[in-house]
N, C-alpha and C positions, 0 to 999 in steps of 0.2 A: 388315567382311562384307559379301557382295556381294547388290544388290538382290533375285538372285532367293530368297537364302535367305530375306530378310526376306521376300519377297512367300511364300514356302512356309511360314513359320510364321506368319504372318499368315490364312492358308489353313485352317488348322489349330487356333485359338486355342480354340474351344470345344470341342474334343475333349478339347485340353491341360486346359482348366478345370474337366470332367468328370471328368477321370481323376483329378488333382489333388485335387479336391473331394470322390472318393467313395473316393480310393486303391484302386481295382479295375478292372482291366480290364474284366472282366464286369459289376460294378457299369454302368461307363461305356456299356458296350455296349448292357446293357439301357434304359439310358434315354435314348439315342441312336437306339436301334431299329436296330440295327446287331449282326453276329457279333463275339461274343470274338477269336477270329481275324484280323478285320477290324482291329478297334482296336489288338491287339497289332503287328500289321503297319504300320500307319500311325504307331505311335509308334518303331518301329526305324527308320521310314524317318526319320522328322525327327530323331532324334538320329546319323542318320548326315551326314544334310545340316546340320547347323549344329554337328556332330564334338564332342560332351559327351554322356556319360548323363545324363538328365533322371529316370529314375526307378529303385531299385533294387528287384529283384524277389524275393519271397519268398513262402512257402510259401499264405500268408493274405491276400498281397492286394502295393500298392507303395510304396514312399517315397519322398517326392520329394529328388533330390540338392540340392547349394546350387541348380547351375544349373537343376535345374529349378523352386525355389522362386520364381527369381526371375524365370522365366516366366508361374508357376502365379499370381505377385503380379501380373503387367500383365494376364494375360488374365482375373483375377478383378476387376480395376478397368474395363478394358475391357465385357465383358459388362455390368457396373453400369450404370456413363455409358450404355450405349445401351439398356437398360431405361428407365433414368430419361426419358432424351430420347425416346422413344418411349412413355410414358405422357403425356409434355409435349404430345407432339403430339397424343395421343390428345383430352387433356383440351382445346387447343384448337380441332381440331377437332371437339368437342361443342358450344363454346361457352363453356366455365368456366377460366377462369384459375385459376393455383394463385399462391398467397403461402406463402411456408415463414418459420417462426416459431420464433426456437431461446430457450428460457427456462430458467431454472431449474426442477426438478420439481415443489419446494413452490409456487413463483409458479405455474405452470401449473394444479397442482391446484388451490390453494386460490381462486385469482381468477381467471386464464385463461378459465379453461373455464367459469364462469358465464355471463361475458359472452357466450362467441362466439354464442349464440343468436344476441342483440344485433344481432350484426356481420352473420351470416348473413342475417338480415331485411332489414337495409343494403346489403348486398352479394351478391345471391342469387347470382349468377354465381363466385363467387370460391370458388375450393376451398380450405380452411385446412390446410395442412400442419405440425403440430407435433412440434415437436423437443426432447428435454431434456437439461441438462448445466450442468453446476456452470461452466462454462469454455468460452468461444467457441473458444480454441484445439485444441482438443477434437475441434471437428468440420473441421480444418482437413485431414486427412486423410482423410475422406468427401466422397461426393458431394453432400452437402447444402450447398447456398451458401444462405445468409438473404437472405431480404428486410429483416425484420426481429429485433432481437437484443433480448431485456427481459432482462437480468444482473446480478446484485447485483454491485458493483465496489466497491475501496477508493477512497474522495473524498480531496478535491475530484475531482469530476468536470468534463474536459475538454469542455465545450458547442461549442470552436472548435477542435475535434480536425479535423486537416485529411486524415486517410483517410475518420473515418464521423463521420456526421451523428450526435451525442452529445446525449441531455436526462433529465433528471435526474426521475423521475416519483416515486418517493418516497423522502424522505429516510433515514434508519434511526429507526425511533423502535419501542423496545424498553417492554412492559410483564411482569411475573410474572405468571402466572395460572393456574388450577385450576377444575375443577369444584366445580358448587355444593353436591353432597355431601360430595367432598373439604374444605371451608372449614368446613362446618356439624360434621365429626366431628374435623378436623385443626385448627380456628380457634380463633379470630380469628388474622389476621398483621399485626398492625399496626405489626410494625417490621422491619426488616432481618434483625436478629438472629433473629427469630421463624421469617423464612422461611430464614435460614440450615439453623436445624433439621429443616426440612421433610426430606420427600422431594422430591430436586429431579430433575429430566427435562432431559439434556443433546443437544442439536442436535453434533454431532459435527463437525469442520471445523477449517480454516485460522482459530486462533484471534486473528490481525490482521485477516480477511476483515471477519465479523461480531462481533457481541456476543457474549460468554458469561456464564457465571455470574460466575467470577472480575472480568470487567471491569465487570460489573453492579453485583457490591458496590462494588468502588471507584470508582465514580462515583457511589454513593449516599452515599457515605462509609461504608461497614463494609466494611475489608480484612483483619479481624483471621483469621488462619488458623482454618479448623474445627479442626483436628487438630494435633498436637504435631510431625507430619513436615510442616505446613504444606501439606499438599494436601486442595482443599475435597471434602466427600464427594458425591458422586453415586451418585442412586440407580438409575437405568437413562440410557441413553444410546441417541441413534437416530441412523443416517445421512439420513435424511431428515425432514424437514418436517411432510407429510400424518402420518406413523407417530407423532414427537411429538406433534401436536396430538390423534390420535387417542388416545393414551395420557392424558393431561390430560383430557380430555374424557372418558374414562373413569373417570375420580377414582384417577388412579395417583399425582398427585403435584403436584409444581409448574413449568409450563416458563416458558419466555421465550418470547413472542410478539409476533411482528414485523405491525406495524401497516403495510399494510392485509389483511395477512393471516388477519388475528383477528377482522376487522371484522363478518362475519357469524357466527360463534359466538358473541361477543358480543353482538349484537342478538338469537339465537335463544336466550338464557340458557344456553346448551351450558358457556360459559368465563365468568369473572368475573375483574375486572382486581383487586390485591392492591396494587395503588398505585395512586394517586394523578395522576403526573405518570411522562411518559414518558424513557427515559433514549436518548439522542441522539446520531450521533455523524454526522463530515462522508459517510460510507458511503451507498451508496441504492442 
């Protein structure tokens, strides 16, 4: 492809991005402050220059072709990168630096947010950007380049990793917990078998990545199936840890709680431990 074609397409990336995102020449024209015939004419000219149709025209708008999708993805990525760069330039010009922190949603909501004010008091000129994910690889396709990632991983953690500087912050320590009212109405729970018969609240996810009820019962020496089918009965399941903890605090059942994410709830009396010692793993 000739340099002329490349330069021509680069000059019209904003137009391609707007039409592809909005799916309409008219809507793109309104957003860009031009006329609909002008947008239609420019798109037609781009298609003639590169020799491929970019949009399929219809009565209710336009749809990207395969070639159009490739260009639209590139235009979207370029636009987002430019927007982020301008944000960084503006922040630097205003005397503020930025630090991007990628972390798990549960850790961010229950531990990190509580400590942000302390960090901001110590470093008032640093803007903290928090992005939540369950896996660092999920951010690879985005424009987020974390300065720090705090993520749950399978152990043992390699602190001599040649790519990342790693440090184990918290080893996995798990307790069964519930609200005081639930304990008063349904307890006591002095044995694993009594806990097994309760309404168990479950955190969804990879069974090997963190401890779940089945692995907890095995580690405390109670691996007898609860049903004839061998399946452990779970009363309610959640995809996010804060929702799991909210359900436990609302006296809806017993959940597995991770130190240090449950520490504040234990200190305030929202939750109580039902087991004297934590079950641990090499994860963290």
